[in-house]
C-alpha positions as CSV (number, residue, x, y, z in Angstrom):
1,X,122.7,106.9,117.7
2,X,121.8,109.7,120.1
3,X,118.8,110.7,118.0
4,X,117.5,107.1,118.2
5,X,118.0,106.9,121.9
6,X,116.3,110.2,122.4
7,X,113.4,109.2,120.2
8,X,112.8,106.0,122.0
9,X,113.1,107.8,125.4
10,X,110.4,110.3,124.3
11,X,108.1,107.6,123.0
12,X,108.4,105.5,126.2
13,X,107.9,108.6,128.4
14,X,104.8,109.7,126.5
15,X,103.4,106.2,126.6
16,X,104.1,106.1,130.3
17,X,102.2,109.4,130.8
18,X,99.2,108.0,129.0
19,X,99.1,104.7,130.7
20,X,99.6,106.1,134.2
21,X,96.2,107.8,133.8
22,X,94.7,104.3,133.4
23,X,96.6,102.3,135.9
24,X,97.8,103.1,139.4
25,X,101.4,102.3,138.8
26,X,104.4,104.7,139.0
27,X,105.5,106.0,135.7
28,X,108.9,104.2,136.0
29,X,107.1,100.8,136.2
30,X,104.9,101.6,133.2
31,X,107.9,102.7,131.1
32,X,109.8,99.5,132.1
33,X,106.9,97.2,131.4
34,X,106.2,98.9,128.1
35,X,109.8,98.6,127.1
36,X,110.1,95.0,128.1
37,X,106.9,94.0,126.4
38,X,108.0,95.7,123.2
39,X,111.5,94.2,123.4
40,X,110.0,90.7,124.0
41,X,107.6,90.6,121.0
42,X,110.2,92.2,118.7
43,X,112.8,89.5,119.7
44,X,110.3,86.7,119.4
45,X,108.7,87.8,116.1
46,X,111.5,89.6,114.5
47,X,110.8,92.1,111.7
48,X,107.5,90.5,110.9
49,X,106.2,91.3,114.4
50,X,107.2,95.0,113.9
51,X,105.5,95.1,110.5
52,X,102.3,93.7,111.8
53,X,102.3,96.0,114.8
54,X,102.7,98.9,112.4
55,X,99.8,97.6,110.3
56,X,97.5,97.3,113.4
57,X,98.6,100.8,114.6
58,X,97.8,102.3,111.2
59,X,94.4,100.7,111.1
60,X,93.6,102.0,114.6
61,X,94.8,105.5,113.7
62,X,92.8,105.5,110.4
63,X,89.7,104.2,112.2
64,X,90.0,106.8,114.9
65,X,90.4,109.5,112.3
66,X,87.3,108.4,110.5
67,X,85.3,108.2,113.7
68,X,86.4,111.7,114.8
69,X,85.7,113.2,111.4
70,X,82.3,111.5,111.3
71,X,81.3,112.6,114.8
72,X,82.5,116.1,114.2
73,X,80.6,116.4,110.9
74,X,77.4,115.1,112.5
75,X,77.8,117.5,115.3
76,X,78.5,120.5,113.1
77,X,75.8,119.8,110.5
78,X,73.1,118.8,112.9
79,X,73.2,122.3,114.4
80,X,72.9,121.1,118.0
81,X,75.7,120.7,120.6
82,X,76.2,117.3,122.2
């Protein structure tokens, strides 16, 4: 139980750090908003909402990885810095 609470705390804190660089809100408000939004869609959609969120997150991560690998390969093999 403590592991799960600690894991969720770390995830919310790191998400808060990321989002505070985009919005001018205090980190506490960002953490609270993120937690409430996540809780809301999980309660409304149940396990299906969680599964689809994981699917979308995986697609974004794979797309980002493919983009980064392609951009890096182009930069390395073209011989000129960008």
